[in-house]
N, C-alpha and C positions, 0 to 999 in steps of 0.2 A: 429626119429624126432616126437616131440609131438606138439600139437596145444593148445594154451590157449586162450579162447575167452574173450575179455574184451571190454569195451566201455562206453561212457557217452555223453549226450548232442547230438550235431550233429556229433561228431566223434564216429562212431560205427564201430568197426573193429575187426578182429582176428589177434592175434600175433603169428606168427610161429617162433619157436626157431631154429635158424640156427647159429652154431658157436658161435661168440661173441654176436650175437643178442639175445634179451630176454626181460623179463619183470622185472622191478625193483619195489620194494614195499616200499613206504614211502619216499625213497630218491634214487638218482641215480647218476652215474658218467658218464662222457663223454665216447664216444666210443673209442677214441684214445688219446694218449698223446698230449696235447697242443690244442685239439679241443675245440672251444668255445661252452659252453652249451647254447642252445636256447630252452626255454620253450614256448610252444605254446598251448593255450587252446581256444576253440571256443564254444560259447553258442548260440543256436538259441533262439530268443526272443519269449517266449511262455507264458509270464506272470510272476507272483511272484513265485520264487522257493520254494520248500518244503524242509523239513529237510533232506530228502534223498539226495537232491542235495547239501545241505550245508555240510553234512558229507562225501560226495563222492568226486567229482572232486575238489570242492572248498577247502575242508580240505586237500586234497592231495597237491594242489598247495602251501598252506601255509607251509606244511611240507617241501616241496622242498626248499622254500625260507629260512626256518630256518636252514636246514642242509647244504645248499650249500653256496658257496662264491658268493654273488651277484655281486661282482666287475667283475667276469669273466663270468657272465651270462647275457642273454638278455631274458626278459620275455614279452610275447605278449598275449593280451586278445582281442579276436575278437567277437563282437556282430554280429552274422551271419544273417543279415537282408536280404541278397540276397537269402539264403537258405529258409528263411521264406516265400518268395513269392510263393513257391510251396504249402503252406498250409494256408497262411494268406493274401488273396487278398485285404481285406479292408484296405485302406491306413491309416485311422484314428486309427484303432486298431493296425496296425503294428508300427506306430510311437509311440503310447503309450507304447507298449510292449518293444520297444527298450529302452525307457527311464527307464522303470521298471527294465529291465535286467541289464543295466549299473549301476543303483543305487544299485541293489542287489549285484553286484560283488564288488563294492567299500565297501559297508556295511560289506561284509563277509571277507574283508581283502586284496583286490587288492590295493596296495599302489601306487598311481600315481607317486610318486617320484622314484620308482624302476621299474615300469612296464608301458608298453604302452597299454592303453585301447582305442579301436577305433571301429567305425562302419565299417563293411566289405565293404559296398557299396562305402565308401569314398576312397577306395584304388583301382583304376581301374586295377592295375596290377594283381589282383586276377583273373579277367575274361580273361585277355590277356594270362596269363600262363595256365589257364584252356583250352583255345583253343589249345595251343601248345601241352599240355598233351593229349587232346582229339584226336589229330592226331596220337597218339601212341597206341590207344586202338580201339576196334571194338564195333559196336552196339550189336553183338551177346554176347560179354562178359558182357556188361552192362545189357542186358535184362535177363541174367541169375542170376543177383545179387538178393539176398533175398529181399531187400527193394523195388525194382521195382516190383517184383512178388506180394509182400504183398499188396502194396498200389494201384496197378493198376488192380488187379484181379477183374473182374466183374464190373469195374467202368471205362468205357472208357473215361469219361470226365476228370478223374484225370491222365490219362496216357500222360502227357505233355512231351515235349522235356526236359524241365527243370528238371522234376522228373527223367527222364532216365539218364541225364548227371550229376545229383546231386553228385554222388561219385567222378566224375572227378574234380568238383569244390572243393570238400572236399580235394582231393589230392593237388590241387593248393594252398589251404589255408595253408596246412602244409608245403609244399615244398618251397613256395615263400620265407619264412623266414629261410629256411634251418634248420628247427626244428630238434633238437636232442632228445627232451623229450616231451611227450604229456601226461599230467595228465588225468586219466580216472577213472571211477568207474568200478566195477566188475559185475554189475547187468545186463548189456546189452551186446549183441554180434552182431557185423556186420563185416565191412570189412576195415581194414587198409591194407588188403592183396593187394587191387588194388593200394593203394598209394605206397606200397613197390615195387610192380611189375612195376609201372610206373617209379619210381625212378631208378630201376635197368635197365629198358629198355632205359631210357634217358642216364644213365651213360655208358651203353654198346655202344650206337650208337654215342653219341656226346662227351664223355669224363666224367671222374669221378667227378661230380660236387655236386650232392645231397647226403647228409648223409642219412642213413636209420634210421628213428626215433624210439625211444624206448617208449613203453607204460609204464606209471608209475601208479601202483595201489594204492588204498587207504588202509590204515592200519585199518580203522574203520570197525566194523561189518556191514554187509549188512542190510539196513533198508527196511522193507516190508510195504505193505498197512495195516493200522489199521483195515480195514474191511475184507480184504482177504489176510492173510499172505502168501498165495501161489503166490501172484502177487507182483510186485514192487510197491512202493509208487508212486501214480500218482494223480495230481490235479483233473482230470476228472473222476476218478473212482467212480462208484456208489456202494452202495446206497448213495443218497444224502438226505439232510434234508431241509425242508422248514422252514423259520423263522416264519411262521404264524401258523404252526401246527407241533407237534413233537411227536416222538414215543419213547422218552427216557424211558429206562427201570427203571430209578431211580425216575422219576417224570413225569408221562405222562400227568398231568394236567397243568404243568407249561410251559410257552412259551420258545422257544429256545433262548439262549442269543447270537446267532451267527448272525452277519451282520445286514441288514436292513429288515423291514417287507416284506414278500413275496419273499425273495431271497433264492435260493437254493445254498447250499454249499456242497462240498465233505467232507464226514466224514472219508475218508481213508487216508488223508494226513494232516500234520500240516504245514501251510504256514508261510513264514517269516513275513508276515503282519498280522497274526491272532491276534485277541484280546485275553486278558487273559481268558475271558469267553469262547471263541471259543476253545482254547487249552484244557481247563478243560473238556468241553463237548465232544470233540473228543476222548480224552483219557478215559473218563468215559464210552463211548459207544464202545470202542475198543473191538474187538472180543478176548475172552479168552477161558476158559473151566470151567467145574464144579469140577475139581480135587482140592484137598486141597493143600495149600502152593504155593510158587512161585519158580519155578526152570527152569533152562535153558536146555530144551530137545527139540530141533528143530523138530525131527521126530515125537514125540508124543504130544508135546505141542507147536505148531507153534505160536499161538497168544501170549501166555505168553513169549515165547522165543524172539519174535519180540520186545516186550516192554522192555525186558532186554537188547537187542541189542541197542535200541534207548537210553536207560538210560546210557549204557556204553559209547556210543559216546558222550553224553552230559557231562559225568564226565571225559572224556579223558582216559578211560580204554581200554585196548587192547582186553579184552575178557569179554563177558557178565557174566560169572560165578564169576567175581570179584566184581560185583555190590553189595554194601551193601543194606540191607533192604529186601532181598529175604529170602528164606529158608522155612522150613516146617511150621513155626509159622505164616508166613505172609498170608494175604488174598489178592486175586486179586484186590478187591475193594479198600482196604487200600493202596496197592502198587501203584495203578493208581493215587491216590491222591498225594502220595509222588513223583512219577515220574513227574506229572504235575507241581508241585512246583519247582522241580529241573530244568526242561526244561525251565520254565518261567524265573527263576532267572539266570541261567547260559547261556542260548542261546537266547531264543525268545525276551525277553525284551531288552537286549543290542543291538541285531541286528536290531530289529524293530525300536528302537529309532534312530539308525544311518540311516536306510533306509528312515524313515519319514523325517528326516532332509535333506537328499540328494534330495528327491522328492520335497522338498520345496525350493531347490536352495541353501541350506546352505552347509558349508564345515564340515568335520568330521576329527578327528585326526586318525592316523594309529592305527590299532588294536595292542594290546599287543600280542607278540608272545610267551609268556611264557607257561609253562606246566600247565595242568589241575590237578585235584586232583589225577589222576592216575600216575602222574610223567612224562608222555610222551605225553600228549594230548595238546590241544590248547584252550586257553581262548578266549572269544569273547567280552570282555569288553574293550572299548576304554580308553584312558588315562583320558578322562573327566568324565568317570563313569556315563554318562547320562542315564536317564530312562524316558520313555514317560508316565509312570503311567498307562499302560494297554490300551492305545488308540488303536482303530482299524483304518485301512486305507481304508475307503470307499469301492469302488468297487473292490479293490484288493483281498478281500475275495471272491474268485470266485469258481464256480463249473466247468462247462465246458465252451467252447468257446461261446456258445449261450448266457449264462448269462452275460459274460463280454461285448459282443457286444451290449447288450441291455442297458448297463449302462455306457456310455462314460463319461469321465471326462469333466471338463469345457473347457479345451483346444480343445477337439475334437468337442464340440458343436459349437465352433467358426470356425471350419474348419481349425484349425492350424495343418497342416500335413506336416511333412518332412522339412528338409533344415535348419531351423534356430535354431541352438544349443544355441545361446546366451540367449534364454528364459529359459534355464535350469540352469542358475546360475553357481555355482561351478562345477556341473556335466558336463555342457556344455564345460567349460574351460578344464576340464580333458580330454574330448573326443577330443577336438581340438588339445591339446598338444600331445595326444596319436597318433592322425592321422599324425601329422608332424613327429614324431619319427618313426612310422611304415612306412610311405611313403619313408623316406630316405633309410631304409633297403630294401624295396620292389623295389624301382627304381634301386638301385645298383644291386641287385640279378637278376632282370629281364633283365637288360642290358647285364649281363654276359650270361644268358640263350639265349638271341637273338643272341649274337655274336657266341655262339657255334653252333646254328642251322642254321646260315647263313643269319640272318635277320639284317637289319641296326638297331643299338641301338637308 
């Protein structure tokens, strides 16, 4: 028996292969004949996603929807605002991040006509099932989980009950909809093991009700930090750059074109909302090496290899060695310029345009699901072909949480926090419709769970 560690977003877990259980890559089938496929993906609202997120779980979901028969599938997307309470206590910041996350999901391909997109807190059955599942586990088991040890070590003020029981709520998020497939990235590792154990414990004690979900991995190469290729791409990763002074290796006397004056931004990740100038700057300063040529050698040339992996994902190629423009004759500087233009044209501009429109309350058409230049990839241009001309999105070009908290949008200045989705225009209507669809499934499934455990429905 072998163990494969996978995870993304707020679903972080390990997948243990047992019999028919296992990990599917790119696409998946149901566990048994006639079983309805239920795709469940949850995203904790942490601000604007970076390209590692876009090419990870989001790209995997789009592959699932392309290769599967959507008539026999149910796809659910949950903005995990309850989970965010363990790390984002500021209500104005949380409300803004929920809006940003929902807009990013629709911009990247969540089709409201085929999927239910909703806020986790609007479905009370999540917390009710979490209590039932919590009665099947022990505090000793939870306190030995890696996430609790890591986040509470030496910081007693962070050791809340919510953080301790966080994995049980994760399990409830997955099992409430009887999910069969969970799109994840391969860059993080935590525990679906608890979810599987709780499902097995419930099925053993009360009857075979919960399917055991399969983790579905991304086909795209793993995207690392532009500043530290040994680490994952992260918005808060240092070093950062101030917009009033710059240490550019190409022009140390010129001001940085990123964001607004005095604002610090992370150079390690390319955000969905980055301006054209920001994307070019981040790639120009990306860590490479002094060796000649451009080649994919992760062990000896991690920086250059990471850029090739990013380029491959943008082009829809399955392996970085297939990327055109590399080779012994290329120079890292020239290749970075080529990569920046391809990223902007193929990914950042079309997604940023859709994202900006959604944040403004406008509607957007579904994304084209066709192949990229590699024949098996995904294109990111909507049917309208809209482009925003390289605009940046205010405070969404963020570094760490401190910078974002210091620059709230106009809604937060008014004290507009929580509750009224009607102010979000098209996006608000999408979330309300998604809530209604998710609620019907959640109410039905929880009624069956309560009946099995002996509680009145």
